[in-house]
N, C-alpha and C positions, 0 to 999 in steps of 0.2 A: 063261677063267678061265687055262690055261697063257701067253694070249699077254700078258697082265696081269703075271703074273709075271716070263715074259722081260723085259718091258719093265723091271720092277722093279731085276731084277737087271742090265742093262745100264747104267741109269742109277748103280745103283750102282758096277759098273766103269769107267765113263766120271769119276765123283766121286772114286773114290781113286788113278787114273792123276793125274786134276791136281793132288791135292795130293800126290803121289809128286815131280810136276814143280815145283810150287814151292820144295819142301823138298831138291831136285834142282840146284835153280841156285844156291841158297843153302847149302852143307851146314854152316858153321864156325859158324853165327851162332845157333845154335838156343839154347843155355846163358845167352850174357853178348853182348848187343848191340854191335858195333863199327861207331861211326860212320863212319872213315873208308873198310872194307871195305863198306857198303853205299853209301856214296857213292857208288867207284871200283867195283861191280857195278850199283850204276844207272845208272850214264852209261854202261858200256859196254852195256847191253841198251838205253838211247836211240839208241846210235850205230848199233848191229846192227838196231834194229826200223827207225829215224826218220832214219839218215844222220848227216851231221856238223855239216848246220845245224840245229841246237837249242841252246837254253841254259839252262842251270841256274840258276833263280833264290834257291833259298832249300834248310834243310835246319830241319826244328822238329824238334825233340826234347821228348820225356818221361821223366825220369827217377823212378828208382822207388822216391825218399823227395826230401820236402822240402829246401831246400838250408838251410835253417836248424833244422833237426831234430838231436839227437844222434844219430841213426844216419844223418845226410848221407852220401850217396857217391856217386864218376859215373856208379854204373849205369845202364844206360839200360832203359824199360819198351818204347817204342818212338819211331820214328823215321820220320820223311817227306822226301821230295827232289822236290822241285817244279820244274818243267821245263815250257818253252815248244815247239812247234814246227811244224809247217805239215805239213797232211793233205792228198792230195788228196781229192776229193769229184768228183759227177758235175758240181758248180759250176765245180769249180775246184779251185782250191788254198784251203783255208783255217787260220785260229791258232788254235791248240787250245792248253792246260793240260793238264801229266799229272802225276798225283799220284801217287806211289810210297810204300806204306805196308809199313811192318813194325812185325809186334808175335810176338815169339818169331821162329817158323821159319813166320810165317803171312804171305805176302804180298799189299796190294789195289792195284787199280789203276783209277784214275777217269782217264776222257779226257771234259777240258771244254772247250764250245766258245768262244775270248775269249782277249782278252789277259792279261798278267799284268803289272799295273804296282806302282810306288811300289819300286823295287829294280833294279839294273843287275845284268850276269847277272856270273853268278862264274868261266865257261868261262876265264879266262884270268888270275886273277888268283891272286897268290902266297904262297897259304896258308899260312901256315911253323906255325902254333898247330895241335896234333890240337885235338879235342876235348875231351880227356883234359889238355891241357897249357893249357888256357883255362880247364878246372874248377880245377885245383890254384894258377892264376894268381889266381883269383875265393876261395879260400880263403884264401888267403895272405896277403890283403887285411884292414885293419880294418873296409871299407864292413861294414855290417850286410847279411846274408844276405838276399834275397829269401823271404817264406813261399811258395814256390812250385817246381813242377815241371818250369817250361816254361823250355825254352833255342832260341834259332832266331840259324842262321850266315846272314846277308845286308849286303848292301853296297846301303844306304839313299840313296835321288837324296833329293839337300838343295842346298840352297844351297853347301855343302862337299866337297870329292872327298875324302871320308875312305875310310881301308881298309876291308875287309870288315870287321865285328864280329863275338863271338861272345855275343850278349846273353842274360844270365840276369835271370829274373823274368817280368812281366806288368805288364799298366797301371798298374797302383799304384806298385810299384817293379822297377825293373830296374837291373842294371851291365852295363857293356859291356868287353869284354875284346879288346882290338885283336888280329886274326888275324894280322898281320905284325910288331908289334910288341911284345905282350904290355900292354901298357899296361892298365890298368885305371882306372872311372871312369863317375861316377852320370850325366856331361851326356853326351847324342847328340853324338857326334863331327860327324856331316854338318849339324848346325846350330848357328851363336851361341849362345854361354852364355845371351845374354839375349833369346834367342829360343825359348827349350825346349818343346819339348810332346812329350807321351805317343807317340811314334811307334813307337817299339817294336814292338808287337802291334800290329797294327793289320788281322790276318783275323776 
């Protein structure tokens, strides 16, 4: 019986240490998530864990409020950053997708074997608009706001080499805010207007 109690106490201590470690890595994000800060911290962790040869493909955000609601604002409920990297194994080196998700001060990491497709890497892109900048650009326009809480930053692979886009909305309705110029449109900049398809949210 004493051994069982000792084992339970040990597990509780280990879990407590793990939780404290997560909070220690992300000390300023508990009350209000900052997209750029978490992107920077996740990229730093990817560099420290896997080295400089990693690819940052997407940042996916869930807002606290719907964009078309009376209470709409730019407060973030959760955010996920998606990366791809090479991981050594007994059989050689494999390609893996690393998904780092944040909800408040909780951090979870999923590592999946395989490639990330449909996006160009964002590592070396000149992204001049922050998430808040892009949100404000959207709200300043007369374009109807999507009934959605979803936002994604990505540079989609398409016939046209477009800038990275902050994409607000869902598969039914979405608005693109150019992450470099700030241009706002309902047309997918990576595809000709006469071939527009709902490619913005494909996961």
